[in-house]
Steps between C-alpha positions, in 0.01 A plus 500: 500500500445830684592526867214531746514627852251463783588840644705810448733369770573187300563711190747727665674216685564344162613827351747575777673168438494543125633856517787401729588212273482727197741749654746232610506335158561828313748668731845348547621697801217366718658155464861620517502686831565371851179536704559576859242265653710364788541797728143616524140393463378669177150504641594709798825676411544853373258687719465868419840668533680187605822379343667158485873451498646217294838401644762282335846424642805679369777307330771404761754419227707181473496278808788532739790259495611380844743247630292193579702432821588835644303754299203690625222632268371849541121525496323812382158642575243474220465809284217546252401706201156643598258595231183684609185397320185707490199450277525817285361392167143422392392403147129517421280474197120504512195510275130581526227240485159622378169339588382542140756256373331189370778263611676652802699180569656502158568872523680463833704205385610688187606811697674296771756379243596845379500634856730232633730558200503867587593432865771260385641762263534748780673234714751438217571871472567527877715185499744677265478850645513402867758220479723585201486881483494596863815670637331740742665351809854573390642774733570819306747639753745375758715190530444145620217435252431130532330372190283186531126495421519687170414465130771339285852641462643210300495532123584287196491619141640437155612773263612501140848613392337837432379528860131438463295260717411170333178296495437231758667166440597200717837677558348760728291237683814294567680804639199595722496149640874516567460840668245362747721199566798728556293680769428164672128516421306176529463316167139414580209711362687730267277696262560715190247757379563666167311764310291381204759645265795336674324164512408530136865555413603201719237270346609604147856388567408158631485285182851597392653550846375182666454275200393142570538532879222758508244230424611308808494808718157621392612708204245333274219622723642853484493487122134388514353718769768755593559613857189643668447715810440294811656189347819346646517190274841602350812430717826658378833543680352449843200727449129444457423750227199720434390829351397811695347775288564747786875473453621811316833656429678831560494820300825663398598818691620730218619771740688401810531858613708690254330417172689176438373143512832360616761633745870444555621332822772703668548269796378162623564357842369204700244606762628396845287705739140529384340184351531179697354152450201490736474120460822428693522425870698750706732219599651535157564872547382756248471331160502750219212488251742553205394845389729735316489876496522668162594867459348642187648777287178696485447870535143515626297292742475126438158406367505145634265341747546211743392185316605609156712241321813657356738364240875528544698449189630641172254653251619277213541163669356255751429635847740439788215490751144593587391606845203634702549851634518489881573862579572831325708788648459801277741718695795268439367342171494152657284209394509168685422163329579131538651420155430162336654372179298315234520168691378651826846512659554793743778732390735723703619848431822393330300317231329820382707685243498876561665571163227333291193418708211744504191511721157509333140394558410313180166380371435147626220314316434249778614479864419126531527340842641171630465411866457239765150472641595632848602834346135610479292497818121519480226532760126527474192465724122507464298812522242524778170396360206748498295486824150367507239753396739694279339373185825346380667157516855372445725200458869462570653223292841398639771315307693374796779361284592844366375717786260680259160608623252605232202707617162528337240749628156569363176672592385853590197508270413840351122516456497813288741338249394136539856375549741354747882472481767233529875538553806281494802602701817390677663678793872429501859599522804411281862573589853381425683322778861458372653676204754228433218250427407682176668607178410749225544353152527802266410453133461715196 
């Protein structure tokens, strides 16, 4: 039975709710981010030019031990990691509505679905780019660089005996879960997003890898329907799993500066003066991040950028480590990374073999992500509605549970073209809050 509406207002009220629901159902990251709805009123916050600071306490380390009779505890002032939030992103998709259309209600409903999907797609792209590929706040010079609210540094991977990245299996998921646990990350609300290719590889291995237990754990449903974007019905190794089509990989760098795709390491030392753990309270002193400084045997300038994922290992065997580039010093041929072995364990300089390990930037098919919900922070607010007499109207549809505000504007009739317009949009920001709450899962 066709839907009927007593007014355009009723029609658009219904469409705003439907469009918001459509976006939430088909985008996974909207349901797997921590919405900051406690520190501000989304209906009044974020005035033009204003910023909001999200503060969380630094880690004071293990509690003190004192003598219960004669000891005296030392109390410390609270220190916080402050992340500045500003609404910098806006996703919008609109369409024209013509007066000559015989059934304008049907036309609007039809376009609202594709428009909300389009807005959701842009949100998914930004979720990856702003939270998992954003290393712009790493200092490029100087010392005392305290690393806290950053995209992931932790990495897990699996390579063949020939040194090539392997498809996704439960092995990498188990290691990613162990890596988060090793970093004292809460076991609640852990998510895994894989590319369509990686999740296809994972699903293909289930019947033989999980056997009869897969039926109990939902494997039968995977075989029937597969894993779909926006669905978190499959729990594995502590994660609620889903697909994100916006997850991509990394292209190989065939020339690192002198025509070669791999370079010798002439020296490797532990970094003790530049990169510090910004999560730690000053009462613990300066806690090192765990970076190492590699000196490359390269003649020209190093064609590496901050955020590139480098491989450290032999050319004909499994990698020793992977790491995200933190800094490059061309004058001295230095590259800084935090090296992680295949199980996500942090390595030190002595574990990198100068005689056999080479540095390269290989092709990575999928940079899948595993994280705890608090890693991604999200904020949104309504747009101001058009004023009376402007010839336009609007609706802001809030989802208070997720902090998402979906806006629908329509109006501004053009007499010479017999049309008006409607647009769906969200005004928002996305940012990472703590690099140790996320892990890259690299697959071939």
